[in-house]
C-alpha positions in Angstrom: 120.9 95.3 105.8 117.2 95.8 104.5 115.5 92.9 102.9 115.5 94.1 99.3 111.4 94.9 98.3 110.0 91.8 95.6 107.8 93.0 92.9 105.0 91.5 92.2 102.1 92.1 89.9 99.3 94.4 91.0 97.1 95.1 88.2 96.8 93.1 84.9 93.5 93.9 83.3 92.3 93.6 79.4 89.6 95.4 78.2 88.0 94.4 74.7 86.5 97.6 73.3 83.2 97.6 71.1 83.0 98.9 68.0 81.0 101.7 69.2 84.0 102.8 71.6 86.5 102.6 68.8 87.4 98.7 68.8 90.4 97.5 69.5 92.3 96.1 73.0 93.8 98.1 76.2 95.5 96.4 78.3 97.4 97.2 81.6 100.2 95.4 83.5 101.5 96.7 86.5 104.4 95.3 88.9 105.6 96.7 92.1 105.2 96.5 96.0 103.7 98.5 99.4 105.8 100.0 101.6 104.8 102.3 104.7 101.1 102.7 103.2 102.2 103.7 99.8 102.2 101.7 96.5 105.6 101.7 94.3 104.9 100.7 91.2 108.5 98.8 89.3 107.0 98.1 86.1 104.6 98.9 83.5 103.0 98.2 80.2 100.2 100.1 78.9 99.1 99.5 75.6 96.6 100.0 72.9 96.3 97.7 70.2 93.9 98.5 67.1 95.4 96.7 63.9 92.4 98.6 62.3 94.2 101.7 63.0 97.9 100.5 62.9 98.8 96.8 61.4 102.7 97.0 62.3 103.6 96.0 65.9 101.2 93.7 66.3 98.6 96.0 66.2 100.0 98.5 68.9 99.1 101.6 68.3 100.2 103.4 71.6 102.0 102.0 74.4 104.2 103.2 77.4 106.5 101.1 79.5 110.1 101.0 81.6 111.0 97.5 79.9 114.9 97.4 78.8 115.4 100.1 81.7 114.4 102.9 80.3 110.6 104.8 79.9 109.5 105.2 76.7 106.5 105.4 74.4 105.5 103.2 71.7 103.0 105.4 68.8 102.4 103.5 65.2 105.6 101.7 65.0 108.0 104.6 66.7 109.6 104.1 70.1 110.7 107.3 72.0 112.0 108.0 75.5 110.1 110.6 77.6 110.5 112.4 80.9 109.1 110.3 83.5 107.1 111.9 86.6 105.5 109.4 87.9 103.3 106.0 87.5 100.0 108.3 87.8 101.1 111.0 85.2 102.0 108.3 82.6 98.9 106.5 83.5 96.9 109.6 83.2 98.8 110.6 79.4 98.0 107.1 78.5 94.5 107.1 78.9 94.3 110.9 77.5 95.9 110.0 74.2 94.4 106.6 73.5 90.9 108.7 74.1 91.8 111.3 72.0 93.3 108.4 69.1 89.2 106.8 69.4 87.9 110.3 69.1 89.6 111.3 65.9 89.1 107.9 64.3 85.0 108.3 64.9 84.9 111.9 63.7 86.5 110.4 60.3 83.9 108.0 60.1 81.2 109.1 57.4 
């Protein structure tokens, strides 16, 4: 019987964005393992926190994760499932969305 794979932290990063860059915090946490030269992601948590945009949910404006056994998206207090294709596609979508949020925030400045 093959030994079960043990997940380990692959990435844990936290970036504090300057006010010029929209402010807030970006956090990336990814767990998984290597198999035959490929990275297998088993768990992830991608979060954009900025209480000046949304004060609820501890300031979490946007987030994607697969906690509680399913893939879901957080957006300003609401939680909704989404169709998971790959971790890379989730990461791309998260990056696109938080950058769009910042762009819209900056366009509203007087």
